[in-house]
Structures are given as structure tokens and as C-alpha cells.
N, C-alpha and C positions, 0 to 999 in steps of 0.2 A: 574615521571622525577621533579628535583626540581633545583632552581638557584642557585649560589656560594652564599658563606655568605655574600660577597661584596653587591654584586643584592639584595638581601635579606632585608640584615639591610641598605643599602640606600636607596631603592628603598621603604619599609615599611616607614622609618624615612621622606622624604621629601614628600608622597604623602599619609598621615594616614587620612585626609581628603576624598582624593579622594578613597580612600577604603571603607571609611564608607559609602559615594553616591553608588558605585557600589554595596555594599553587598546590599543597597537597593534597587537596581534592581534586581542584580543576583548573587548569590554568585559567587565570583570568583573560579575557579576551575583546579585541574591539569587532564588530560585525566586518567581515571581511569578504563576503559573497561566496559562497561554497567554494574556497580556493585551498589547493593540496598543500598549498607554503602557509608558512605564519610570520610573525614578525616580534619585535619587539621595541619597547618607546622607556626612554628616562629623561635623567635631567641632571646638570652638573652644574655648581655655584656659576652664575654670570659674571662674564668679564674676565674669566680667569682665561691662559691658553691652556687649553685642555684641549684634549681628542680622544676619541674613543675607538677602541677595537673590540670586532666582535667576532669569536673564532671558533672554530669546532674540533674538539679534542678527538674526533671521531671522523671525520672527512677530511680534514687540512683545512677546513674553509676558513678566509680571513677575511675581513672588511673593516678599514677604517672611516668610519663615522664621523663627519664636523657636528658640534652643538652649533646650535644660532644664535642670536644676540642673548635671548635670554635663556641660554644654556640647555634648551630642549634638544633632543637626539632622537631618533627612532631608524630601525632597520628593518624591511620588508623583502618578501620572496624567500625566506629562509625555510630550507628543508627539514621538516619537523627531526627533533632530536635533543640534544646535549650540546650547549654554546656557553662558552668564558665572556664575560662581557668585564674589558679591561680600561680603569679611565687611566690617562699618563696625563701628569701637569709640568712643560718647563721639560718631558722630555721622562721625567721620573712617573714611575708606575707608584698613584694613591691607592689604589682600589681596584679589587676584583671582585666579580661575583657569578656563580654557575646558576643558570636559567634550565627551563625547560622549555622548548618552544614545540607547540601542538599546531596542527594543521585548521586552520582557518581559526586563527588567534594571533594578536598581539599581546604579549605579556609584559607587566611592570617591570620594569629592574629600579633596585632601590637606590636610592640618591645616596653620592659620593660623600665618602666622609662620617657615614650612618654608620653605627654599627647597632646589632641585633640578636637575639636568639633565635634560631628558628630550627627546622626540624634536622638539622647539620649544624654541629656547634661552629661560631666562626675560626678560621684557622690563626690569624694574627691580627691586629688593631688594621692592618690595611684593607683586611678581606672584608667585604659586604654582606656578607654573609651568605651561607649557600643555603638553595629550595632546591633539592636532589629529589626526584620522584624516581626512586628504584623500579625493578621489575617486579618486585611484588606490592609497591605502592597503590592501593585504591586510588579509583578517580570517583570522585562524586558528580551528580549532575546541579549543583548551585555555584554559583559564582556571584561576585560581589564586584562587578566592572560598571565605573560610573561613566563610560566613555562611549555608551550606546544603549540606545532603547532596548533593542533586540533582544529578547531572552531564548537562550536554546541551553540543550542540554550535551553535555561530553561526555563519552564512555571509552576507557582506554581499555585495548585489551586484555588486560591484566587482573581488570576486575571483572568482565567479562567471563575471563577463566577460573574464577575462583565463587564466583556465584553459581548455586545450581539451576542454569538457564538448559533448555532442550538443545539437545546434542546438535543443533545446527546452528542455534544462537546467530535466528538472522535478528536483522533493524527489527521487527516488530516484538521480539520478545524481549528485547533490551529496550526497546520505549514503555512495556509494559511496567516498569521498574518503578514507575510515576504513577499514581490513583489517578489522574485527568484521563486517561489512557485508557479505551473501553475494547476488550478483544470482542470480536463478533463469531461466536461459535455456529452458529446457526447455519452460514450459509459460506462465508467467505474464508474463515480463517484467517483472516487480516486484522486490522486496528483501526480502531474510530480517533482520529484527531480532531480537536478543535468542533467538536459535534457534527462534522461530516460524514457520509458515508466510506467505507476502504475503498470505494473506487476514487475518491476523491485525494489522496496524498501522492505525493510525488518520492520518487528515489533518486538517489545519485551514486555514482561510483566514481572517485577522482574527479569530479565535478561536471561529468557526464550525467545526462538525464538517461536512466536506465529503467524507469517507467517503463510497463508495459502497457505501450499504447493502441494495443489490438483489443485489450478488453476493458485495460484502466484499471484493473485489478494488479495488486503487486507491483516486484520487479521482472523485468525479463530474464535478467540473470542472477543467480547470487551466487558469488564466490565460497568456497569454505572460510571460516570463522578461523584457522590458522594465520591466512593468506591476509585478514584485515587490520589494520591499525587502529584506527580511531574511528566511534561512531557518533553521530549527532544528530539529534533531535528538534524537533522545533515544530511546539504544538501550537501553530496557529501564529498571526502577527508579525511575520518577516517581512523582511524589506524586499523595494521592489527589482532587487538584481538576481533575485533567485525567479526563476519560473513560475510563472502563476498557477494557482493552486488553491482550491477552496477549504483544501482538506489541511494537514501539515505536510514537514516536508524529513526526511531520512537520509542522512550524507554518510556515506562510509571512503574511509580510506585503505590504499592498499600500503603493507609494509616496505621499506625501503633498506639499501644496504650501505653499509659504511667502510672506511678501511681493514677492520677488523674483520677478519673471516670467521663465519657462526654457520652452523650447521646442524639439524635437528631431525627429529623421527617423532611422530605423534600417531598414536592408535586410538581409534576409536571404536570402542566394542558395545554390542548391542546384545545381550542374551538372549536364546530362544524363550519364547513365551513358554512363561511357570504360573503356579498359583501363586509365588513369594515376589518375585522379582519384576514379574511383566504378565499380572493376569487377564486373563482375557474379558472383554465385554460384556455385559449381561442378555439376554434376551426379555422382550417384553411385546405385548400385544396391544391390541385396541379392544373397542368395547364388542366388538363381534367376537371375539376371540383369536383373532387373524393376527397372526404377526407383523409387528412394526419391525423390527429389528430381530433376527435371527441371526445370532454372531455369539453366542456362547462357545463354537464349537472352531471358530476362527484362531491361525494362528501362524505364525513365522519363525522361523529358523534364525539360528545367532547371524546377525551381520557383522561387518568389520571394515571400517575406512583406515586406509594406510595414508601418512602423507609424510612426504621427506621435502625435505627443504633447504634453502643453504643463502648464504649473502654474504655480501665482501665488494672489494675493488676489482675492475677492470683493468682502471688505469687508478694508481695512487692520486687521493686527492681531488679527481677529476670524475669519474666514470665508474659507478657503482650498480651493482646486481642484487635485484632477490628472485629467487626463482621457488617455485614449490612445482611436485606431484603428486596428485592424488589418485586412489585406487580403492575401489568397491567391489570386491568380487563379488561374482553371481551370489545370490542367497534366495528362497524359496520361502513363499507365504502362500497360504491356503485359506479359502473362506467358501462359505456355504451361504448358497440363497434359497428361493422355494422350492427351485427342481434341479441348480445346477450348481455341481463342485466345481471350482474354478483353483489351479495352481499357477501360479506366479513368479516369473522370475526376473532380475532386477538387476542391474550393475552399473558402474560408471567409471570413467577415466575420465579426470582434467590435469591440465597445467598450466602455468602461470610463469611470465618474466616481468619484472618491473625494472626497467633503466633508469640512472638517475644522473646526467650531467651537471654536473657545475663549468659551465662554459668558462664562464666569466665570476668576479664576485657579485657582479651586478644582473648576470643571466643565468637561468637554470633550466632545464628541459627534463621533463619526464616521459617515458613512452612505457605503455601497460598494453600485453598481448596475452590473449588465455583462450584456451579452448576445451570445449568440455562437451563430451560422447557419453548419452547415456540410454542403454537398451534394456529392453523389455520383451517378454513374451509370457502366454498365456495359453493354457490346455484347459477345455472347459468340456465338463462328464455330466452325463445325465444321471439324478437319482432316482433311487428304484420306490418312489413316493414322494409327494411333499414334505418338507420342513422334516427330511433325515438326515443321518450320516451313513446308511448304506448307497456306496457309488458303485452309477452300472455303467453303463459304455460309454468312451470316448465321442463328444458332441462336435468339437469344433479345436481347431488351433489355429492361434492367432499367428500372422506373421511377424517377425522381430517389428519392432517399432521405435527404431533409435532416434533419437533426439539430438542434435549438433548446437551447440552454442557457440559461438568465435565474437571477439569484442579486440576493439584494438583503438588507445585511447592516448592521445599528446597534451602536455600542459607545459606551455611556455611560461614564463615571468622574468621579466626586463625590466629593472629600476632603471630607468633611461636617466635621469638628475635624482637628486635628491628629493624633488619634490613631483615627479614625474613618474609613474608607473605603468606598464602595459601587461595585460595577461592575453592570453591566447589558449583556444582548448580548441582541439578537433576530436570525434572518433566516430566510430562506426559499430556495431551492436547489431546481431543475429540469430536468429533462429528458424532451424529445418528441423519439422516435427512432422513424422511419421507416425498417422492416427490408428492405423492397425487399415488394414484392409482384407473383407472377406469375399465369399464367392459370389460373383455375379450372376450365374447360371440356375442356382437356385431361388427359387421364391421365398419370401420371408409371410408366414402363415398365420392368421390369427382370427378368433371369434369377438365379437361384439355382443355383449351380455347385457342388455338393460339400457340405458343410455348411454354410458362411456366404459364401462368395465370390459376393458380388450384382453384376451391371453392368448399366449403365442403356443401354437399348439404343432410348428412345424420343427424340422431339422436344421431350419436356416435359424440364427438366433441372432443377425444384423437387420436392422432397418434401414442402416445409414452406413455406405461404405466411404472413405477419406482418403484422397489423395493428400501427397505430401503438405503441409502447410509452409508457407515460406514468410516470413516476419524481420525486417530487418529494418533499422533506423539508423540516419546519417545527421553529424549535427556538430555545428561551428559556433563559435563565441571569441566575443572580442570585447575588451572594457580599457579605458583610461582612466588612470586615476589621478589625481591634482590636488595637492597640497596647495593651498593658499590661502596665507593669515589664519584667521580663525574656522576654517572652511576644509573638509576635503569632500571636494565632488568628482563625485563617478559618471561616467557615461556610458554607456556598452549597448551592442546588439547581438543578439542569437538567432539561431537558423535552426531548426533540425525538420528533416525530410522522414515519414514513415511508408512504408508496403507492407501491405500483407496480401498474400494470394492463396486463398482457399476455393475449393473443390470437393462437394461431396455430393452424393448420390443415392438414391434406392438401389437393393440390387436390379441389374438390369432387366431381369426375369419378373421383377414387381413385388408390390405387395399386394398378397390376397386377403378380403376380410370378409369370412362370411356374417352374413345377415337374414334377420327377418323382419317381412316389415305384415301387418296385419290389412291392411289397406293399399290397391296400387297408388304409385304416386308417378309424377313426373320427375325424371331425373333430369339434371344441367343440361344435357346434350340433347332434351326436347323427348327421349325414347319413355316408354311407358313402363314400368316395373311393375308385374303381376304382384300379387298379394303372396305371402311363403314365404320359400328360403331363396334368397340371391347372394350371388358375390363381388365385391367391387374390387375392381384392380386399380392399382394406385403407380403412377411413377413419380419421383421430384428430384429435379437435380437444381442445385444451387452454385455458381461459380463466380469470381471477379477476380481480379489485380487490381485492389485497390491503394491508392496514394492520400496520404496527408502531410499536410506542413501548416507547420508551428513557426512565428518569427515574432522576434519583440523586440523593442528597443528601449531602454530606459535612463533615467537622469535620477543621480541621488545627491544631497548635500548633507553631511553633519557639520554643524555650525555649532561651534563652545559659544553663545552669547553672552556668558558671565562666566566666572571663576566656578560655579556649583551646577552649571545647566547647560544643558546639551539640549539641541531642538534637531529632528530628523527629517527632510522633506524628500518624500521620492514621487516618482510619476513613470506609470509604465503604458507602454504601448502594444498589444499584440494582436496578431491575424492569426485566427484558425482558419484553414482551409481543408474542405474535403472532397474527394472524388469519387466517380461513380465508377464500373466497373471497367471503362472502358477510358480509363483517367479523363473523363471531360470532371469540366466542374460542377459541383455539386454546392456546396454552402460556404459562405466567407461569412467567419465572425469578426471584425473590429471591434475591438473594446480596450476602453482607456482607463485605469485603475490608480488612484492616486493613494498615497501613505502619507501619514504623519506619526510622530512619534518625540516622546522628552524624555531624558534621565535627568534627575534633581540629586547630588551628591548633600543629603540634608547636614550632614555635620562637614564637608568640607573635608575629610580624612578617609574615604571612601570604607566606610563603616555600614554607614546606613544608607540605603538609595531608594528611593518614591520614581516610578516610571511610569510610561505608558504607550499605548499605543493605537493608532485608528487609521480603517483603510477598507479599500475596496478591492475584492478578490473574483478572478475568472479562472475557467478550465476550459482544454479544449473538447471536444467529443471524440472518442476513442474511434478506432478504424472500424470496429463492427457495429458502431452505430452508424457508419455508411455502407457497409456489408448490407445490412438488415433493411435497409431501406432503397437500397440503388444497385445492389448486388443483382446479375441475371439470374432468373429465376424459371425452368420450366415444369409445370405440374400438369399432370395429366392423369385421364382417370379412363374407365371402361367399366360398363354393366354387365353383366352374364346371369342365364340361368346356367343349371348345370344339373347333370345324372349320376356322377360318382366321385367319390375322392383319392386320390394316390394312397396306397397305403404307406407309402415311405417317405413324400416328403410332405402328405396331408395338401396337397394343389388341390384344386378342383379336375374334374374331368367331365368329357362330355359337354364342353361349353356352347353355349348360344349367346353370340353379342348382341345387345338390345341397344340398336342407333348406332352411330358413329363415335369412333374417337372423342372424346372430349379435350380439350386444353383452356383452360382456366384463364380470365380476364386479366391482364397486367402478368398472367406468367406464361411467357412463349419465348424465354429465354434472350429477351433485349431486355436491358436496364431501363427504367421509366426515367422520364425527364424531372428535374426537381420540382415544379410545380404541380406535378401529377403525386406527388410525396410531402409536400411539405409547403407550409406557407411561405411568402413571398419575402415576408418582413422576417423572417428568424433573427431570434438573437442569442446571443454565446449567455449561459449562466453567469451568475454574480452573487455575492454572498458579502453582507458589510460584517465588518469583526472590530472590536472594541476591548483594549486590554488594559488593566492597571494591575501595578503590582509593587510591592515591598520589599527588598533584602536586606538583611541585618546579619551582622557579627554580632554572634550572643555571649562572646568570650570564651577562651581556652580554643578547642578545636570544633566548637560547632557554628554553624552556621543555620538561619531561619528564611522561613522565604514564605509570603500570602499573597496571592494572584487571582484577580477576578477577570472571566471571561465570560463575553458574551459576541453572539453571534446571531444574524438572522439572515436568513434565505429571502432573496428578492426577486430570481427569477430561476426557471428551469426549463428544459428542454424535452419534451414529451409526446406520446402519442394519442391522439383519439380516434374514435371511429364513428363522432358524432355527427353524421354529412346532415341531419335533420339542419344543423348551426348554418347551414350555408342554404339553402334551397327553403325548407319549411320555414323558417324561420326568420330568414333577411332576403333571400332574391326573389322570391314569391311575390312577397309584397314590397317589391323595392323596383320596379320595373321589369320584371322575367315571371311574371305568374307560370307559364309552364316550363320552369325550368326544374331538373331532377338530377341533384348529381349524382353521380355516377356511384358513388357509396363507400370509395374507398379509404381506408384508415390513414389519415395524413399527420407529419409532424408541427408542431406549434409550441408557441410560449402558453402556457395554459394564464386562465384569467386575464388575458391583455388581447387588443384588438388585434385584427390578422387582416391581410392582405391576400385573396386567393386570384388565381389567374386561371378562368375556364371560359369554355365557349358558352356565356349565356343566352345567345340567339338560336344558337343552331345551326349556326351559317358557315363553321368551321375556323372562324375569328377568335381570338383571346380576346378576353377584357380582363383587365384590373378592378377589384372589387374590395374596397375596407369594411371589415365585418366588426361590430362591435364585438367584446367578448361576451355583454351578458346573451348573446345570440346562441351561445354554445350553454350556458349556463354552468360551464366551470368555474372553479373557485379559484384566486392567484394564488399560488403556493406560497405555504407558512411553515417557517420553522424557528424558532427561538430557543438559543440554546443557553442555558449562565450556570458558569461554575465558577466556586472558590475553592480554590485549593491549598492549602496548609503541609510544610514542607518542614522536615527538620533533620540535620544532615550533621554526623561526626566523622572527622578524618582522620586516618589511620594515623598515629605517630609514633617515634619510638617506645615512648613513655606509655602513651595507650593505645598496644598495637590490636586495634578494630575499629572498623567502618562499620558505619551503622546511618541506614538513610530510612527514616519514616514520613510516609504520606496520604494526607485525607482529601479526600474531594468531596463537597456536597453538588450534587447536579440536579436542575431542571432543567428537562425539554420537551416542548409538545408545539404539536403544529399539525398539519394536515398533508406534510411531504417529507420524508429526509432528505431527498438530493436525487444523487445519482440511481440509488438504489433504493427499492422498495422494500426496507428490512422488516416492516410487522408482518406480512404474509408469507407463508409458507412459501418457499420456493420463489418468492416475488422475484430475486434476484436474475435467478434462472429464466422467469418466466419469458423473456424476451432480451433482447440486447437492451443495452443503457438507451435510455431514449426512448425505448419502444414498449415497456411493461404497461400493466393493464389499470394503471392509477386513474385514468383520464380516460377510461372505456367510453364511457357514456356519462351522463349526468349524475344517474342514481347511485354510482359507484362511491362517488365522493362526498353523498352525505353522509354525517356522521364520523368523516374523516380528521376533523380534527380533534385533537386530545394526546392525551401521553405517548410518546414515540419511545422507539424498543430502547433508546438510550436514556431513559429518563432514572436514570439508576441513582439513588438518592445518595445515597451512602457507599465510600469507596475506601477502606482501609490499602495500603500497601507497605510492606517491613521487608529488607533487603539488608542483609548484614554477612561479617567475615572477623573470627577471631584469630589471629596469627599468633601460636605458641612459638614459645621459644626453643622449644626443638624442633621444628620444622613441622609440627602438626597445625592443620587449620582445620576447621568449622566452618560451612556456610547454610544459611538459610534466606528464603524468600515464602513470604507469607502474605497472601491475599483474601480479603474480607469484602465481599459487597452485596448490596442489599439486592431484592428481587428485581426484576424488568416485569415490564407490564404488559399485558397479554390482550390484545384483538380480537375480534371475531368476523368472519367474514362469511354470508351466506345469500340466498336467493329471497327477494320480495315475494311471497306466497300470492300477490294479488297478481292473477292471471292476465290482467290488464297492462301490469305495469312493464315500462321497459326493462327494469332487472328481470323481470321472468321472460320477456321477449324475447331479449338480445343477450340472455343469459351472462349479466353482468352482475358479478359477484362483489356487493358492497357489506356493509353493517346493519344487516337486516339479521338480526338474531332471534326472532322469535316467530314460529312456523304457523302459530296461532293468531297474528296481529297483523296483519295485510301493512305494510307501511312503518312498520315500528322501527324505530333505530336505537343501536347501542353504539354510542357514542367508543371511536377510536382510544384504544387503550385503559379499559373499564369493564374488563373481564378478568379481574383479578393478576394476580403479579405470581409469577417465580418466587418459589423459596431463595433464603441468603444462601448464598453462594461461599463456600471458603476454600482455600485448599493450601497444602502447605507442601512446600519444596525445602529439599534437604543435601548437603554436601559434605566430606570428608576428603581433604587432600593429605597429601604429605609432601615436604621437598628437602630432598637432599642434595648436599655439594661434597660433591668427590674430586679432591684437588683443586687446583685454580680454575683448571677451564671444564668440568663436567659438573650438569646439573642434570638433576632425576625429581618427574615429578610421578605421583599418580591419584586421582581422582576419582572418586564411586559417588554419581548423582544420581538423586531420585527424586519423581516427579511425584507430585500426590502421595506424601509417606503413608499416609492412614488409608490410602486406598477407598477413599471420601467418594459415593455414585449419588450426588445429589441431581434432581431432577433438573433439567437445564432447559428444556423446551416441552412444550404441549401444543398437541395438533388446534390449530384454530378453524380449521373448516366447521362452519357448522351445521350446513344445509345443502340439500342441490336436489335438481330435478329429476325425480324417480316416476317414471311411466304417467308421467305429467301432472305430479304432484309435488309441490316444495316438501320434501321432507327432512327432518332431523337427522343428522349423521350419526350412528354409534361410536364412530371412533372421534366426536368433537369431545375437545378437552381431555384425552387420555393421553400419557406419558407420549412423549415422541423423541426425546434425546435424553442422555445421563451424563452425567461429569465423567471422561476420561478415566479409564482407569490407570494405576501405579504402572511409571514407566523408570527403567533406570538403564545408565550407561556406565560403562566406565574405560576412562583416560588414561592411557601411560604419555609421557613426553620425555623425549633424551635430550638435551642441548650441550652440543659443545661451543665455547665460547672463549 
């Protein structure tokens, strides 16, 4: 997309100084749809015989472009780096300008014949003025780009290295530099973008989608920060050429080589646990005086990660390479639990190669290959007493659990003509993970106390043994961009295939549970279990090879309707398919997502922009969703009386089996049919988003931005076990009075009419029936998220050697559903696979669920900055302050006749003395305000023309603040037939992570 001639010429001529300052912050860019290449555009006086040459002194690249009749020119498909744009007229050089091209960016070039002072002085009267971002120039998140309504934040490797971010500096920690991003410290350790849950974001590496579509949580692979060139973050409202997502996008690119040979070494050193640099966490207890966290004796040895890298030309001016080798030698960590002491050993090695081939001046090919191996092992010892540091005998040794990640990604860009561009991408990413495997011939033995307290008393400490998990994804993408008049039209398609193989089972010797019953009862196998002591034996085996396919096509048009206004229209079609354990068809979700946007250059000089976006967004379901509902599952039980206990294993002896072996219905090792586990009219999740914003250059090196965001959840996929909605509430009164549903849980779109396929007549024939949503009594999912964010940024310049970013967000988030994850409920995200948690278990659990959601953090402030002293010293800091998160309570209805009591449905029943009383979600108080200050101290030293040394000390949570970050929200439970308030209700559950420190040493030869 590009502005009209008048807009570009007038805007650039009036604000060349602004462009210089903005480029020092972050290169102005045109929406390029996750491209690893960038471009540039500009104009020369119309009607003159001029030509423009784009050349890179680093790679020998050279391309001549011809301006059109209006004097406009552009060059796309450029690899990131430093370029010189030279304008010649009648064979004479009349102007030259140095610029920096960034990935996924189109940079504006100053108009020919214009002089201005930028961060580097003009060389002479024919020089357009230089905008050079040096190795230590910080990159901000704000751009004023009037050519696109899409907003994104681009962060350079230099800024990431200078700020006190965590040692890994993953995309999440980078995204948190803006205040409209929330960190989920309760369960996932990931971030929320655009109000969506952390499971609704997408991650990219060199245009390839690397999202972990097994769980939908985070990236499948995260490369070392030393390999990353840039990071781009879009907090929602992105164009149709990005893969569909109801959250945000985090995209990274890999460093590339040039003609100049460079090499370096980096050391990341984390000191051992100590009271000063790396304190231990604190212990705390629940209302009964029992430990919630027993961690004050946990510690770790020092850890070091080494990186060696090199880059240069294999074939001068044509073929370039960047290579990196990483090694983290083995280090030990030590942890204590109630009755166990564990020593764990971890190590990893990684290697990466990035090749860049400038085939011609119009064609470029990039290929990256990486391999990473991690290994871990652990030794578990019994403690001589509970919650002590008195270590006893060795209990078990885990087998080494290695994980291998491998990736291969290729990108091709071809400027077919000056108006036609082709991009191709293909990639493979896989992970084989050994999750550890214990002994199969020793049973797991436990006792049941009360209704739900299980205690391991045996020598076997594994209830589950895992075979290696194999997960891979393969993807392809192609699109064609056509510049036609005042339009830039792009159309393309993509196809991703994901595969996951999982297999887990109980020890083959089974799980024994000692129980006691006051009265005899009939077991599921029909046998009578007498009063007194008995033991139940269980065995579970779940396995499957699950395929899923995501395919999409999109069409976009960037239309310059006037000198100051650009209108964007996009349409995206996706089909998400999930297969069962035997690769049979399970679900297919076709969805159509329209997008609209507008950008207004208010003054016509690129100094003040107002924009907006509106669109519909959807998302695929992860492989674990299909695995959870359609894997092959075998579940068996046996019931025994016994006469003794083995003194070594604690397994029962003198067994007398009561009745036959019992296999649970639907758990016979054969995957279910799709109509047995879901409605037949299931639709993909969807969200509507609106974004309005204004960006303005405030003078000097300052830029400001205000943006308003709104998202509304429209549809989710989740599970209900309320089979009464099928038989009692509908089928029995609509022609099938004798029909009784099997009572299995099934997947649906809550709050919408459903279609089910059942044998309503009992004659073996299946019939389809449409049942209104009212029969189930489940509400439609609602989540309304509002935010207003204000940003103020100062770019580092020669005269003002400091970078500062200030960001404030006001948020309002309420409804009855977060989206993919149930964030409010303790352990909600882990209570079941995505689409299978207990939010819609029965109607009663949804009563009172509408209220303040966990991300209803009304106020958040983020400040980040670096000051560069002339002697090479620099100081960096990041400050985060936020108001408290709301707390919800969960309990059982004390009415013994209620569905909550009978079915065990934990809803918002928070008064054991008032049956049916509801305490709405998010109204049980709030957590305290949370703040954290991180700091860094660095020093850079050049020795001669080729050697550079840097050292950095980075400290997270400098003050070692231990603010409360979570409370137990389990209010009540059924104890011996009576709903009783739990003593640990509202007790502290989590505190802020203690101070952590790491040291970085870098050497570079250049």
C-alpha cells in the first residue's frame, strides 16, 4: 500500500527531520504480511530523466529502479540491512541517501533535492542526509506511517540487549514492554494480547508459523536471543494475510550474513542461589497450617550458556551465511516437596545456519536450518519425615528425558516486474520429547482419606508412564502482490499439516487405592463390595496419532482513495480440520473473516495520523483438543478384598477379586465417532475486534500515541456433561418419551442451538435432531474487553543519548468466558484440554459466571529506558506497575437436592449457610497492586578497528519485592456428605518471583 504522489512528496518534504528521528526509533513500514524482507519507496521530481539505484555496501547488492510518470519509485524484496539510494539525472548523481531496511518494513526515502539535518549530518549539498541506525541505536515501538492502518511494534536486537529483560528474552518478555500486554503468572507463564487468553496468540519465525499447535500454548521452538535479528508484535487487529488468530502475533527474524566477515562469542552466566543475587522463594501455608509452598530450601548451581557465532560471504556479493552454536553444560538444581528431595540435571546444545542467496537483483532465497537437543535427568530421595531437609534413601532414578527440536525454513522473494511480486515460504518444524518412563512392574499405591484426599504410600512415584511424544508441523505459503494504479492487491494461500503422537499409561502393575466404605455397595461391574476395607485396582492407557490441517486463502486491497486517506479491505477464508487417533475425519471448521481499515494523514506531512481497524478473527483448535475427545482410551478397574500389605511395595496381598474385570463404556481402546463426542453443527471460535488510534510527532525526538481497543467474544468451543438437555429437556417431549441418552460428556458451542445424531428410537438407526440452546440452560459466552493505551517515546540521538518509553493502559474486561482458557479458576487451564474444561459442565456452574475477568487490571504502567554515557557505560531499567487482579470464588451449592451438589459442579456458590446463593465472578476482592523494578548496567569498549567487548549485569526485581500474586479461590467442598467451607479459602497461594541476576559477556570481531 502506498500513498498518492501528493501525499508522499508533500509529507516527506515537510517532515524530513521527523522521518529522521522516527527512523532512529523504528523504521516506518508498510504492512508486508510477515515478510523477512523489506523495501523502500520515495519520489523524485516528475518529468525529469532520472533513475534511482539501490545498493548495499555490505552485500554488493545493486538494483536500478525507474520512477513512474509521477516520479514515484519503490524497491521491495530487500534483505534487511544498510542501503544507499542514489538518484541520477542526465547521467549525473544529484542526490544520495543512506537508509536502513528492516524486515516486514517499507521505508520512506527523502525526496531528491531536499536537505535536512538528521541524526547524522549531511555530507554535502547533493546528499539527502543520512539516517543511520548504528549497532547501539535503540529501537522504539512507535512509528508514524500513513500508508497503512495496521499497527505493530518492532524491536531491534540492540535494544533487547541493552534493556534488563530476562536472560532468554523471548517474544513474550519483549511484548511486555508495552502496558497493553498482560503477563499470565498463574498458569501458563505467557502473555495476553488483545484481551484474549495466552492460548490464542500466534508465533512466527522467518514467516513460518511456529506456534505449538499441540497445546496452543507458546512457540514450539524458541531460538537463542543471539540468533534473533528483530521482533515484531501486533496486539490484535492485523491484516488478512497473517494466519488467523483471536489474540495477537509475535514474529521474529534470524540474523543474516554480509560480505564482511564477523564473528563473536557470548557468555550468559547465572550465579548460584544466594541471599543477594538469587534469593530463594518463601514458604507459606494454608488455613490448616499445611504447606502450600515448601520452597525456601530449593536452590540451583551456577549455570552458563556459551554461544559462538560467525557470519560472512561464501560467494562474494551473492551467497552469505550466519551460523551459531550454543552450549549449556550440565548444571544441577535441588528441590524439596512434602516427602521427597529431588536432584535434577539439565543441559542443552543448539546449532543454527542461515543462508542468504541474492540470486539476481530481483530474486532472493533464504534458508535456515536448526537443531537443538536438551537433556534432563533426576534422582528422587525419600525424606526422613514430612517437610524436612533430612534426606533419606534413594527412591527412584528417572531415565534421561532428551528432547530434540529441528527446523528447516525457506523463503523466496521474486520481483517479477516493477508492479508484480511473488513470495513463497515452506518449512518444517518438529519436536521429539521423551517425557520420562518409570518402572512398569511396580504398582502405584495410594490411600483415600475422606472424599478426595489421596496420599501416595508406595515406592512407585509415577502414576503415569509416557512414551516419547512426537510432534511436527509442515507448512507452505505463497502470495502475489500487484501494484495497480492507486491499489496494492495481494492474494495468497497457505497450508499447514500438524501431527502429534502421544502414548501414556499407568504402570502395567496398575494403581492400587486403599478405601473404606461404611456400607456395602454395588461396583460398576455388578459385584457387591462389602462394608469395611477394600482396594480398587485401575489401569489407564491413552494413545493416538493425531493429524490436523489448517488451510487458508486471503485477498487484500490497500487503496489510496485520496492524498491523505488509505482504505484497507481484506477477506480471509480458513478451514481447520482435526482427525481422530486413526487419522479418520473428526471435525472441519470452515470460517470467513472480513477485515476493514483506514489511515488518515491529518496534516498531509506524516506528522499526525488517525487510523482504525475492524474485523472478525478466528482460530484453529489444537491437536490436544482432538486428542482429548478422540484418542483411543482404555480404562479398566477391579475390586478386591485383601488380608495384608507387602512391606516393601505397600501393595495389597491375599487378594480376593470381587466380580469380573470391568472396562468403562467408551474406553475400550477404540476412538469414538465424531457424533458421539460432539454436536454435528460445531463451528469455529470467533471474536470481533475494533481499534481506533492516533499517532503524532510531538517535536524533537518525541512521538506520542493513543489507541482504543475493543474486542467481543462471539463463539467458543467447550464441553458439557448436561445430557438432560438432550433427553429430559427435549427428546422426551418431542416424540421420543422413552429415550435415555448415554450421558457422556460432549463438545458444543455453548449458548447456541445444537444438532445431535442419536438412536432415538432404539432400533439401531441414527437420526439427526436440532435442539434449542434453551434446553441446555447454558449461556452464550461473553467477553467484552476495552482498553485505552497512551504511549510516549523518546529516541536516542547524538545530542540526547538516551531512549525512553512510557506506556499507560486503562482496561475493562468482563463477561463469563475468557476464551480458550479458564483463567479465573485455579488450575483451570490444566483441568482439561482446551475445549474440555469444566466451565459448562452443568448449567449450575455457569450461574453468576458473568463478572470481572482475571485480566480486568484497571491500571498498568510500563516504563523502559537506557542512558548511554560517552565513556561506554550505559544504564538501563524497566518498571512495571499494575493494579490488582479480581478474585473469583468456586464452591458447591450446599443444597443436597441441587445439581451442583449431586453432580459435583463447582460454581459461584460461596456461602455454605445459604443454599443457592450466588457470588458473581470477580467480586471476591482483588489482589494488591503489583510493582517490579528491573535494572541493568553495561559497558562497551572498542579495541582497535575490529574488536568490541561488552559486559552487562542484569537484575530482575532489584528490590526483591514479594507481593502477593494469587489467592486460593476454592471456597467449599463436599466433606462426608456436607458442603463445608475449606480452611485454605482465600489463603495466599503465590508470591512474586524473587530477585534473579545474570551476567553477559560479549566479544565481536568485525
